C-alpha positions as CSV (number, residue, x, y, z in Angstrom):
1,X,9.5,-11.9,32.7
2,X,8.9,-13.0,29.4
3,X,9.7,-11.5,26.2
4,X,6.9,-12.4,23.5
5,X,3.8,-14.4,25.0
6,X,3.1,-17.0,21.8
7,X,-0.1,-17.4,23.0
8,X,-0.8,-13.7,22.7
9,X,0.5,-14.0,19.0
10,X,-1.9,-17.2,18.2
11,X,-4.8,-15.0,19.1
12,X,-3.9,-12.0,17.2
13,X,-3.4,-14.6,14.5
14,X,-6.8,-16.1,15.2
15,X,-8.4,-12.9,13.8
16,X,-6.3,-12.3,11.4
17,X,-6.9,-16.0,9.7
18,X,-10.5,-15.6,10.8
19,X,-11.7,-12.6,9.2
20,X,-9.4,-13.6,5.7
21,X,-11.4,-17.0,5.4
22,X,-14.5,-15.1,5.7
23,X,-13.5,-13.1,2.9
24,X,-13.1,-15.9,0.4
25,X,-16.6,-16.3,0.6
26,X,-17.2,-12.9,-0.5
27,X,-15.7,-14.5,-4.2
28,X,-18.9,-17.5,-4.2
29,X,-21.6,-15.0,-5.5
30,X,-18.7,-14.5,-8.3
31,X,-17.8,-18.0,-9.1
32,X,-22.0,-18.9,-9.3
33,X,-22.4,-15.8,-11.6
34,X,-20.1,-16.5,-13.7
35,X,-20.5,-20.5,-13.5
36,X,-17.0,-21.3,-12.6
37,X,-15.5,-23.4,-9.8
38,X,-16.4,-22.7,-6.6
39,X,-13.6,-25.3,-5.1
40,X,-10.5,-22.4,-5.0
41,X,-12.3,-20.7,-2.5
42,X,-14.5,-23.3,-0.5
43,X,-10.6,-24.6,0.4
44,X,-9.7,-22.2,1.1
45,X,-11.6,-21.1,3.3
46,X,-11.4,-24.3,5.1
47,X,-7.4,-24.6,5.2
48,X,-8.1,-21.3,6.6
49,X,-10.7,-22.3,9.1
50,X,-8.7,-24.8,10.5
51,X,-6.2,-23.0,11.1
52,X,-7.9,-20.3,12.5
53,X,-9.5,-22.9,15.0
54,X,-6.4,-24.0,15.8
55,X,-5.1,-20.8,17.3
56,X,-8.2,-19.8,18.7
57,X,-8.5,-23.2,20.9
58,X,-4.8,-22.5,22.1
59,X,-5.8,-19.3,23.5
60,X,-8.6,-19.1,24.9
61,X,-7.7,-18.5,28.3
62,X,-4.9,-15.8,27.5
63,X,-5.6,-12.1,28.8
64,X,-5.2,-10.0,25.7
65,X,-5.1,-6.6,27.3
66,X,-1.4,-8.1,29.2
67,X,0.0,-7.7,25.5
68,X,3.2,-6.2,25.3
69,X,4.7,-4.1,22.1
70,X,7.0,-6.6,21.4
71,X,4.5,-8.5,21.2
72,X,2.4,-6.1,18.9
73,X,5.3,-5.6,16.7
74,X,5.8,-9.4,15.7
75,X,1.5,-9.6,15.4
76,X,1.8,-7.0,13.5
77,X,4.8,-8.4,11.6
78,X,3.5,-12.5,10.9
79,X,0.1,-11.1,10.7
80,X,1.0,-9.7,7.0
81,X,3.4,-12.8,5.9
82,X,0.2,-14.6,7.3
83,X,-2.4,-12.9,4.8
84,X,0.0,-13.5,2.0
85,X,0.5,-17.2,2.7
86,X,-2.9,-18.0,3.0
87,X,-4.2,-16.0,-0.3
88,X,-1.9,-17.6,-2.3
89,X,-4.1,-21.0,-1.7
90,X,-6.5,-19.6,-4.3
91,X,-4.4,-19.3,-6.9
92,X,-3.1,-22.8,-6.0
93,X,-6.5,-24.5,-5.9
94,X,-7.8,-23.4,-9.1
95,X,-4.0,-23.9,-10.8
96,X,-4.5,-20.3,-12.5
97,X,-0.6,-20.4,-10.2
98,X,0.7,-23.3,-9.9
99,X,3.8,-22.2,-8.3
100,X,3.9,-21.6,-4.4
101,X,6.6,-18.9,-5.3
102,X,4.1,-17.2,-7.8
103,X,1.5,-17.6,-5.9
104,X,2.9,-16.0,-2.8
105,X,4.2,-13.0,-4.4
106,X,0.9,-12.1,-6.5
107,X,-1.0,-12.6,-2.9
108,X,2.0,-10.3,-1.0
109,X,1.5,-7.6,-3.5
110,X,-2.3,-8.5,-3.7
111,X,-2.8,-7.0,0.6
112,X,0.2,-4.7,0.6
113,X,-1.6,-3.3,-2.5
114,X,1.5,-2.9,-4.7
115,X,-0.2,-4.4,-7.4
116,X,3.0,-5.9,-8.8
117,X,1.7,-8.9,-10.7
118,X,3.7,-12.3,-12.3
119,X,0.3,-13.0,-14.3
120,X,1.4,-12.9,-18.2
121,X,-2.4,-13.2,-19.8
122,X,-4.8,-11.0,-16.9
123,X,-7.6,-11.8,-19.3
124,X,-7.3,-15.3,-19.4
125,X,-7.9,-15.7,-16.1
126,X,-12.0,-16.9,-14.4
127,X,-14.0,-13.8,-13.2
128,X,-13.5,-15.5,-10.0
129,X,-9.9,-15.1,-9.6
130,X,-9.7,-11.3,-10.8
131,X,-12.3,-10.8,-8.3
132,X,-10.3,-12.1,-5.9
133,X,-7.2,-9.9,-6.5
134,X,-8.6,-7.2,-6.5
135,X,-10.6,-8.0,-3.1
136,X,-6.9,-8.2,-1.4
137,X,-5.4,-5.2,-2.4
138,X,-9.4,-3.7,-0.7
139,X,-8.3,-5.5,2.5
140,X,-4.9,-4.8,2.5
141,X,-5.9,-0.9,2.0
142,X,-8.0,0.0,5.1
143,X,-5.8,-2.7,6.6
144,X,-6.5,-6.4,8.4
145,X,-5.6,-4.4,11.8
146,X,-8.2,-2.1,11.4
147,X,-10.5,-4.7,10.8
148,X,-9.2,-6.4,13.9
149,X,-9.9,-3.7,16.1
150,X,-13.7,-2.8,14.5
151,X,-14.8,-6.3,15.7
152,X,-12.6,-7.2,18.6
153,X,-13.0,-4.1,21.2
154,X,-11.0,-5.8,23.6
155,X,-7.5,-5.2,22.3
156,X,-7.9,-1.3,24.1
157,X,-4.9,-0.7,25.0
158,X,-2.7,-2.5,22.0
159,X,-5.8,-1.8,19.7
160,X,-4.2,1.5,19.2
161,X,-0.2,0.2,19.1
162,X,-1.0,-2.2,16.3
163,X,-4.2,0.3,14.9
164,X,-0.9,3.5,14.8
165,X,2.2,0.6,13.5
166,X,0.1,-0.7,10.8
167,X,-1.7,2.6,9.2
168,X,1.0,5.3,10.4
169,X,-2.3,7.3,11.6
170,X,-0.5,9.3,14.0
171,X,-3.1,12.2,14.9
172,X,-5.6,10.1,16.8
173,X,-9.1,12.2,15.7
174,X,-11.6,10.3,18.2
175,X,-10.4,9.4,21.7
176,X,-10.6,5.8,21.4
177,X,-9.3,3.9,18.2
178,X,-12.2,2.1,17.4
179,X,-14.1,5.2,16.5
180,X,-10.4,6.3,14.0
181,X,-11.5,2.9,12.8
182,X,-14.8,3.2,11.8
183,X,-14.7,6.2,10.8
184,X,-11.7,5.6,8.2
185,X,-13.9,2.6,7.6
186,X,-17.0,4.4,6.3
187,X,-14.9,7.4,3.9
188,X,-12.9,4.1,2.8
189,X,-16.0,2.5,1.8
190,X,-17.8,5.8,0.4
191,X,-14.6,6.6,-2.0
192,X,-15.4,3.1,-3.1
193,X,-19.1,3.1,-4.0
194,X,-18.3,6.7,-5.3
195,X,-15.7,5.7,-8.0
196,X,-17.5,2.3,-9.1
197,X,-20.7,4.3,-9.3
198,X,-18.9,6.4,-11.8
199,X,-17.0,4.1,-13.6
200,X,-20.1,2.5,-14.4
201,X,-21.6,5.2,-15.6
202,X,-18.5,5.0,-18.3
203,X,-17.4,2.4,-20.4
204,X,-16.6,-0.3,-18.1
205,X,-19.4,-3.3,-16.3
206,X,-20.0,-3.2,-13.4
207,X,-17.7,-6.1,-12.2
208,X,-14.6,-4.2,-14.5
209,X,-16.0,-1.1,-12.3
210,X,-15.9,-2.4,-8.9
211,X,-12.4,-4.5,-9.1
212,X,-10.8,-1.1,-10.1
213,X,-12.4,1.0,-7.5
214,X,-11.1,-1.7,-5.4
215,X,-7.7,-1.1,-6.9
216,X,-7.5,2.5,-6.6
217,X,-9.3,3.4,-3.6
218,X,-6.5,0.9,-2.0
219,X,-3.8,2.4,-4.1
220,X,-3.1,-1.3,-5.6
221,X,-2.9,-1.1,-9.2
222,X,-4.3,-4.9,-10.4
223,X,-6.3,-4.3,-13.0
224,X,-8.7,-6.5,-15.3
225,X,-6.4,-5.8,-17.9
226,X,-3.2,-6.8,-19.5
227,X,-3.0,-3.0,-20.2
228,X,-4.1,-1.3,-17.8
229,X,-6.1,1.7,-17.9
230,X,-5.0,2.6,-21.2
231,X,-7.7,0.0,-22.4
232,X,-10.5,2.4,-21.3
233,X,-11.6,5.8,-22.1
234,X,-10.7,9.0,-20.7
235,X,-13.3,9.6,-18.9
236,X,-12.8,6.8,-16.9
237,X,-9.2,7.9,-16.7
238,X,-9.6,11.2,-15.3
239,X,-12.1,9.4,-13.1
240,X,-9.3,7.3,-11.7
241,X,-7.0,9.5,-11.6
242,X,-9.3,11.6,-9.9
243,X,-10.2,9.3,-6.8
244,X,-6.4,7.6,-6.6
245,X,-5.4,11.6,-5.2
246,X,-8.1,11.3,-3.1
247,X,-7.0,7.7,-2.1
248,X,-3.5,9.2,-1.6
249,X,-5.0,12.3,0.5
250,X,-5.0,11.5,4.2
251,X,-7.8,10.1,6.2
252,X,-7.4,13.0,8.6
253,X,-8.4,15.7,6.4
254,X,-11.9,13.8,5.1
255,X,-12.3,13.8,8.9
256,X,-12.0,17.5,8.9
257,X,-13.7,17.7,6.0
258,X,-16.9,16.3,7.2
259,X,-16.4,18.4,10.8
260,X,-16.4,21.3,8.3
261,X,-13.1,22.0,10.3
262,X,-11.1,23.8,7.7
263,X,-9.0,25.5,10.2
264,X,-7.5,22.6,10.6
265,X,-7.1,22.0,6.8
266,X,-5.8,25.0,5.9
267,X,-2.9,24.2,8.8
268,X,-2.5,21.3,7.4
269,X,0.9,21.3,5.6
270,X,1.4,17.8,4.1
271,X,-2.1,18.4,2.7
272,X,-0.8,21.1,0.5
273,X,3.0,19.7,0.1
274,X,1.3,17.2,-1.5
275,X,-0.6,19.4,-3.3
276,X,1.8,21.4,-5.0
277,X,4.0,18.4,-6.0
278,X,1.3,16.8,-7.7
279,X,0.8,20.2,-9.4
280,X,4.5,20.8,-10.0
281,X,4.9,17.4,-11.2
282,X,2.2,16.6,-13.0
283,X,2.7,19.9,-15.3
284,X,5.9,19.1,-15.4
285,X,5.5,15.5,-17.0
286,X,2.8,17.1,-19.6
287,X,5.5,19.7,-21.2
288,X,7.5,16.7,-21.3
289,X,5.6,14.7,-23.5
290,X,3.6,18.1,-25.0
291,X,5.8,17.6,-28.5
292,X,5.6,14.0,-28.3
293,X,1.7,13.9,-28.0
294,X,-0.8,14.7,-30.8
295,X,-2.9,16.9,-27.9
296,X,-2.1,19.3,-25.5
297,X,-5.1,16.9,-23.8
298,X,-3.5,14.0,-24.3
299,X,-0.4,15.2,-22.9
300,X,-2.2,16.6,-19.9
301,X,-4.1,13.4,-19.2
302,X,-1.5,11.0,-19.4
303,X,1.5,13.1,-17.9
304,X,-0.7,13.8,-15.0
305,X,-2.2,10.3,-14.5
306,X,1.0,8.6,-14.6
307,X,2.5,10.9,-12.0
308,X,-0.5,11.0,-9.3
309,X,-0.3,6.7,-10.0
310,X,3.1,7.3,-8.9
311,X,3.1,9.1,-6.7
312,X,0.5,7.9,-4.3
313,X,1.6,4.3,-5.0
314,X,-1.5,3.3,-7.4
315,X,0.7,1.8,-10.3
316,X,-2.3,1.7,-12.8
317,X,-1.0,3.0,-16.5
318,X,-2.8,4.8,-18.6
319,X,-0.2,4.8,-21.4
320,X,3.4,2.9,-21.7
321,X,5.8,5.8,-20.0
322,X,9.1,3.2,-21.4
323,X,8.7,5.0,-24.8
324,X,8.2,8.8,-23.2
325,X,12.2,10.7,-23.6
326,X,14.5,9.6,-21.1
327,X,13.7,12.8,-18.6
328,X,10.1,11.8,-18.3
329,X,11.7,8.3,-17.8
330,X,13.8,10.3,-14.6
331,X,10.8,11.9,-13.5
332,X,8.7,8.6,-13.4
333,X,12.0,7.3,-11.3
334,X,12.1,9.9,-8.9
335,X,9.0,10.1,-7.7
336,X,9.3,6.4,-7.1
337,X,10.6,7.2,-3.6
338,X,7.5,10.1,-2.5
339,X,4.6,8.5,-1.3
340,X,1.5,9.7,-0.7
341,X,0.4,11.6,2.7
342,X,0.6,9.7,6.2
343,X,-2.6,8.0,7.0
344,X,-3.3,7.3,3.3
345,X,-3.5,4.5,2.1
346,X,0.0,4.2,-0.2
347,X,3.4,4.3,0.4
348,X,7.0,5.1,-0.3
349,X,8.7,7.5,2.0
350,X,4.9,9.9,2.4
351,X,4.7,13.3,1.9
352,X,5.5,14.6,5.9
353,X,8.8,13.1,6.0
354,X,9.7,14.8,2.9
355,X,8.4,17.7,4.1
356,X,10.3,17.5,7.2
357,X,13.8,16.1,5.8
358,X,13.2,19.9,3.5
359,X,12.7,21.8,7.0
360,X,15.7,19.6,8.9
361,X,18.3,21.1,5.9
362,X,16.5,24.8,6.3
363,X,17.7,25.2,9.8
364,X,20.7,23.5,8.9
365,X,21.9,26.2,6.7
366,X,20.1,28.9,9.1
367,X,22.3,28.0,11.4
368,X,25.5,28.3,9.2
369,X,24.3,31.4,8.5
370,X,23.5,32.9,11.5
371,X,25.5,30.7,14.9
372,X,23.2,31.7,17.6
373,X,19.6,31.5,15.5
374,X,17.1,29.2,17.3
375,X,16.2,27.2,14.0
376,X,13.6,24.7,15.3
377,X,11.6,21.9,13.0
378,X,8.5,23.0,12.9
379,X,4.8,20.8,11.5
380,X,1.2,21.8,11.5
381,X,2.6,24.7,13.4
382,X,3.8,22.6,16.2
383,X,7.5,21.8,17.0
384,X,8.8,18.3,16.0
385,X,10.5,17.1,19.1
386,X,13.9,16.2,18.5
387,X,13.0,12.1,19.0
388,X,10.4,12.3,17.0
389,X,13.0,14.2,14.2
390,X,15.8,12.0,14.5
391,X,13.4,9.0,13.4
392,X,11.7,10.2,10.9
393,X,15.3,11.2,9.3
394,X,16.6,8.0,10.1
395,X,13.7,6.2,8.8
396,X,14.5,7.7,5.2
397,X,17.9,6.5,5.2
398,X,17.2,3.1,6.6
399,X,14.7,3.5,3.2
400,X,17.5,4.2,1.2
401,X,19.5,1.4,2.4
402,X,17.4,-1.2,2.1
403,X,16.9,0.4,-1.3
404,X,20.3,-0.2,-2.0
405,X,20.9,-3.5,-0.6
406,X,17.7,-4.6,-2.1
407,X,18.6,-3.2,-5.9
408,X,22.3,-5.4,-5.3
409,X,20.8,-8.7,-4.3
410,X,18.1,-8.4,-7.7
411,X,21.3,-7.6,-10.0
412,X,23.0,-10.3,-8.1
413,X,20.6,-12.9,-8.9
414,X,20.5,-12.1,-12.7
415,X,18.7,-9.0,-13.8
416,X,19.7,-5.7,-15.1
417,X,20.7,-2.6,-12.6
418,X,17.7,-0.7,-14.4
419,X,15.3,-3.5,-14.1
420,X,17.0,-4.1,-10.3
421,X,16.7,-0.7,-9.4
422,X,13.3,0.0,-10.5
423,X,11.7,-3.4,-8.9
424,X,13.5,-2.9,-5.7
425,X,11.9,0.7,-5.5
426,X,8.4,0.1,-6.3
427,X,7.9,-3.2,-4.7
428,X,8.9,-1.4,-2.0
429,X,7.3,1.5,-2.0
430,X,3.9,-0.3,-2.5
431,X,3.6,0.7,-6.2
432,X,4.1,-2.1,-9.2
433,X,5.4,-1.0,-12.3
434,X,8.9,-0.4,-12.7
435,X,11.8,0.1,-15.5
436,X,13.6,-2.2,-17.3
437,X,11.3,-5.6,-18.0
438,X,8.7,-4.9,-15.4
439,X,7.4,-2.2,-16.8
440,X,4.2,-1.2,-17.3
441,X,2.8,-2.9,-19.5
442,X,4.9,-6.0,-18.5
443,X,4.9,-8.4,-15.5
444,X,7.6,-9.9,-12.8
445,X,7.3,-13.4,-14.4
446,X,10.9,-13.7,-16.3
447,X,12.3,-12.1,-12.9
448,X,14.6,-15.3,-10.9
449,X,12.6,-16.8,-7.9
450,X,14.7,-15.6,-5.8
451,X,14.6,-12.6,-7.0
452,X,10.7,-12.5,-6.4
453,X,11.2,-14.3,-2.9
454,X,13.6,-10.9,-1.8
455,X,10.8,-8.4,-3.4
456,X,7.7,-10.1,-1.8
457,X,9.4,-9.2,1.4
458,X,10.3,-6.4,0.3
459,X,5.9,-5.8,-0.3
460,X,5.7,-6.5,3.6
461,X,8.4,-4.8,4.7
462,X,7.0,-1.4,3.1
463,X,3.8,-2.3,3.6
464,X,5.2,-2.1,7.3
465,X,7.0,0.7,7.3
466,X,10.2,-0.7,7.7
467,X,11.7,0.2,11.6
468,X,8.4,-2.0,12.9
469,X,9.7,-5.2,10.5
470,X,13.6,-4.2,11.5
471,X,12.4,-4.3,15.4
472,X,12.5,-7.6,15.2
473,X,16.2,-8.2,14.2
474,X,17.4,-5.7,16.8
475,X,19.1,-7.2,19.5
476,X,17.4,-5.0,22.5
477,X,14.2,-6.5,21.0
478,X,15.2,-9.8,22.7
479,X,16.4,-8.4,25.5
480,X,15.3,-8.6,29.1
């Protein structure tokens, strides 16, 4: 019995590389329109396509239907590493980011929809490179694995393994995984087009509208401006705010909405919990900012914008929240651990897990007061199995443990504790801007190289929902 089938891994990776090589070509029209060099994207295309050919030719005879769970776990993890590595090529070939570590950081931040950047002057970049940065968000948001399922239905069972591992969409909304992926793609594309049109009706150019739509719908956060959404009008900020909220909502809700199945939406506890937290935190931020803002509308807009941006792990900024009162900054830091809904493009712990933890606390209190009482954990009216409950609680504990370890490492590398803690929290959750020297109007360029490597890996581990990556380091994974 073979633990891992390298040829199956090579076959899956070849498809990932083929998709990525094609995406480089999408930047060529932008280069032609703005009279910029084509070489960075042509060279990136050729290098990635060559690697695809090597992997593909070496795995022609493999039966991908025989892929095991271990193959799926390893393939998913390696896919994101390869995506980030190949995605750094345009930065290197164009000379916009000459350092490989910096280029890898920027690429990993893009594909994992984190939005953290080492660039000190975004506005000086060529349009084609700006487009590539935003495009990596859009690709990473929908999940490269979903794209694989759409174009490679022969994955079959393995396809659902990959899909569930990557996107956390545990509730099947169609009997076939390919059907789920296609429906998600339609919803994703629809949100992108709608936001692009609305932004273009305001003070954004078509180019800026498209780039910010990529970043919003993917809950990424890369902007074409150094001061993010602060550069644009209140209209644009409201549009982005609304679409950040929509993008942090589970795709399952949209599916049932399209089917007019309002009963399912009404019973979706995570959706209503998500709305409740946004409203409560948003009004709290508004009240905290009211004494410092000129008008109530300004406090409302900036308060809700930053709350939605942090909760959905998007990372856009309409203001520099580092100059806010300490209580508001503390609220921002606490929400870095929230995350959006399960089955959305956002990162973080996710609302459903927070809800399960709260239900566990309530169950413990009930049993303390009534020792003989049965207090099962329920979600959406269904009893959560003990194994699922244990898995969720374990995830939260592991998430906090990884946050503490990451903070210690980044602090030991030379950063102050506030910068270290916030940068680790935001990179794990896929948010982007943090506190200290990595605030919303700053960047990660001043951090030591070792910190950038650690944070890049944390972005990928966070995108993989942590346990997927950690499974590779368990003894049982490599045992027959």
